[in-house]
C-alpha positions in Angstrom: 0.0 0.0 0.0 1.3 3.5 -0.9 2.1 6.0 1.8 -0.6 8.6 2.3 0.2 12.0 1.0 1.5 14.6 3.5 -0.4 17.8 4.2 2.2 19.8 2.3 2.0 17.4 -0.7 -1.8 17.8 -0.7 -1.6 21.6 -0.5 1.0 21.8 -3.2 -1.0 19.5 -5.5 -4.2 21.6 -4.8 -2.2 24.8 -5.7 -1.0 23.3 -8.9 -4.4 22.1 -9.8 -6.0 25.5 -9.1 -3.3 27.2 -11.2 -4.0 24.8 -14.1 -7.8 25.4 -13.8 -7.3 29.2 -13.7 -5.1 29.1 -16.8 -7.6 26.9 -18.7 -10.4 29.4 -17.9 -8.2 32.3 -19.0 -8.0 30.8 -22.4 -11.8 30.8 -22.9 -13.8 33.5 -24.6 -17.3 34.7 -23.5 -19.0 32.3 -25.9 -17.1 29.4 -24.6 -17.8 30.4 -21.0 -21.5 30.5 -21.8 -21.7 27.2 -23.8 -23.7 24.5 -22.1 -21.8 21.3 -22.0 -22.7 19.4 -18.8 -26.5 18.8 -18.8 -27.8 22.4 -18.4 -24.6 23.8 -16.9 -22.3 26.2 -18.7 -18.6 26.8 -17.7 -19.8 30.0 -16.0 -22.3 27.9 -13.9 -19.7 25.4 -13.0 -17.2 28.1 -12.0 -19.8 29.8 -9.9 -20.7 26.5 -8.2 -17.0 25.8 -7.4 -16.5 29.4 -6.2 -19.5 29.1 -3.9 -18.3 25.7 -2.6 -14.9 27.2 -1.7 -16.5 30.3 -0.1 -18.7 28.0 2.1 -16.3 25.2 2.8 -13.2 27.3 3.6 -14.6 28.6 6.9 -16.1 25.1 7.7 -12.8 23.4 7.2 -11.1 26.1 9.4 -13.6 25.4 12.1 -13.0 21.6 11.9 -9.2 22.2 12.2 -9.7 24.1 15.5 
């Protein structure tokens, strides 16, 4: 069985993934951002959902850490 990732490894991977996500979004124009491609969700809808999740879960995770 592989060793579990350390906290620093997880944080570093999350930072790399966020950067790649941000760069991918930066390459999209308005039409691409508005295009529906996941059921009824556009890229804008998905990004708004992810943003809301981060906004709500950040404080929740901080509370759990205490």
